[in-house]
Structure formats: C-alpha cells, structure tokens
C-alpha positions as CSV (number, residue, x, y, z in Angstrom):
1,M,-24.3,-17.5,10.3
2,K,-24.4,-14.0,8.9
3,I,-25.3,-12.4,5.6
4,C,-22.6,-10.3,4.0
5,N,-23.7,-6.7,3.1
6,V,-21.7,-6.7,-0.1
7,C,-22.2,-10.1,-1.7
8,N,-25.5,-11.0,0.1
9,I,-24.3,-14.5,0.8
10,E,-24.9,-16.2,4.1
11,K,-21.5,-17.3,5.5
12,H,-20.2,-18.7,8.8
13,L,-19.0,-16.2,11.4
14,S,-15.4,-17.3,10.9
15,E,-15.6,-15.7,7.4
16,Y,-15.7,-12.2,9.0
17,H,-13.0,-10.1,10.5
18,K,-13.5,-8.8,14.1
19,C,-13.4,-5.1,14.7
20,I,-12.5,-3.7,18.1
21,K,-13.5,-0.2,18.9
22,T,-13.5,1.4,22.4
23,N,-14.9,-1.3,24.6
24,A,-17.0,-3.2,22.0
25,T,-16.0,-6.1,19.7
26,Y,-18.1,-6.9,16.7
27,L,-17.9,-8.5,13.3
28,R,-17.6,-6.4,10.2
29,S,-20.6,-6.1,7.9
30,Y,-18.7,-7.6,5.0
31,C,-17.0,-11.0,4.7
32,K,-13.2,-11.4,4.3
33,D,-13.5,-12.1,0.6
34,C,-15.4,-8.8,-0.1
35,G,-12.9,-6.9,2.1
36,K,-10.0,-8.1,0.0
37,K,-11.8,-7.1,-3.2
38,S,-12.7,-3.7,-1.9
39,R,-9.1,-3.1,-0.7
40,R,-7.8,-4.1,-4.1
41,E,-10.3,-1.8,-5.9
42,Y,-9.4,1.1,-3.7
43,R,-5.7,0.6,-4.4
44,D,-6.3,0.3,-8.1
45,K,-8.1,3.7,-8.1
46,L,-5.0,5.3,-6.6
47,K,-2.8,4.0,-9.3
48,D,-2.3,6.0,-12.5
49,G,0.0,3.7,-14.5
50,K,3.2,5.4,-13.5
51,W,6.1,4.2,-11.4
52,Y,7.6,6.7,-9.0
53,V,11.1,7.0,-7.5
54,Y,10.8,8.9,-4.3
55,L,13.2,10.3,-1.6
56,L,12.7,10.5,2.1
57,P,15.3,13.1,3.1
58,E,15.2,12.5,6.8
59,A,16.0,8.8,6.4
60,H,18.3,9.3,3.4
61,Y,16.1,6.7,1.7
62,V,15.2,6.2,-1.9
63,G,12.4,3.8,-3.0
64,V,10.1,3.0,-5.9
65,T,6.4,2.4,-6.0
66,N,3.4,2.5,-8.3
67,C,1.0,3.8,-5.7
68,I,2.7,6.8,-3.9
69,K,-0.1,7.7,-1.5
70,E,-0.5,4.2,-0.1
71,R,3.3,3.7,0.1
72,M,3.7,6.9,2.1
73,A,0.9,5.8,4.4
74,C,2.5,2.4,5.3
75,H,6.2,3.4,5.3
76,K,8.3,2.7,8.4
77,E,10.4,5.8,8.1
78,I,9.2,9.4,8.6
79,T,7.6,10.5,5.4
80,D,7.2,14.3,6.1
81,G,8.8,16.2,3.2
82,Y,9.1,13.3,0.8
83,E,10.1,14.2,-2.7
84,I,9.2,12.5,-6.0
85,I,12.5,12.2,-7.9
86,G,10.8,11.1,-11.1
87,S,7.8,9.2,-12.6
88,Y,8.3,6.5,-15.3
89,N,6.2,4.4,-17.5
90,T,7.9,1.1,-16.8
91,P,9.0,-0.5,-13.5
92,A,12.3,-1.5,-15.1
93,H,13.2,2.2,-15.7
94,A,12.2,3.2,-12.2
95,L,14.2,0.4,-10.7
96,M,17.3,1.5,-12.7
97,I,17.0,5.0,-11.4
98,E,16.5,3.8,-7.8
99,A,19.6,1.5,-8.2
100,Y,21.6,4.6,-9.4
101,Y,20.7,6.5,-6.2
102,H,21.6,3.5,-4.1
103,T,25.1,3.5,-5.6
104,K,25.3,7.1,-4.5
105,G,24.8,6.1,-0.9
106,Y,21.1,6.4,-0.4
107,Y,19.4,3.6,1.6
108,G,16.7,1.4,0.1
109,C,15.1,-2.0,-0.1
110,K,17.5,-5.0,-0.1
111,Y,16.3,-7.1,-3.0
112,K,16.6,-10.8,-2.6
C-alpha cells in the first residue's frame, strides 16, 4: 500500500504506474487516477477554444486539431516548419477546410 501525493488516499501498489529511469525502477508518487486528471488539466490549459487546420509541408499532410502544441508533439510525421492554415471557432468549419485541402491532393486522416 502507498499514499498518493495528490489525493492523499492510500491505495494498492497496482494503482500506480511504474517509472523506469537509468537502472532504477520505481512507482510514481501519484496514482493512475490523479495522473489522468493532471494530464487532462494540462491539455485543457493548452486549448484556447479554437480549431486549427495545419500543414506539414514535408509530408504533404493537412490535419485539424484543437490543441496545436500537443498535436505537433505526438505527430508521426516530421513537424519542422509546420504552418497553420487557419483557426476556426467550430470543429465543423475546420473539418470542411481540411476536407477541401484533401480534395486538392494533400494527405490526411482517413475518417471511418
């Protein structure tokens, strides 16, 4: 059993993520639930209420997101020199612009 540093509740060790650094393995100081909350709070701070259509010129890729910094950090393609094509108040408008660029030959997400 271990006490979470965020919620101060004693929980079983299986409720904590393992962290591996150099030759040491240890449990994080906060539980899995608090980790999810803090990640969500961090992401919400990065959002500004806008939806962005962006271009990755090297990959000839156009995409849409509401959190540009985090999206660039987790993109599979090379993000150096990305350009924001436009920012929109609604996701529907941003998706329409993205679809327009896809009709012009840019790659993008395959919607199911």
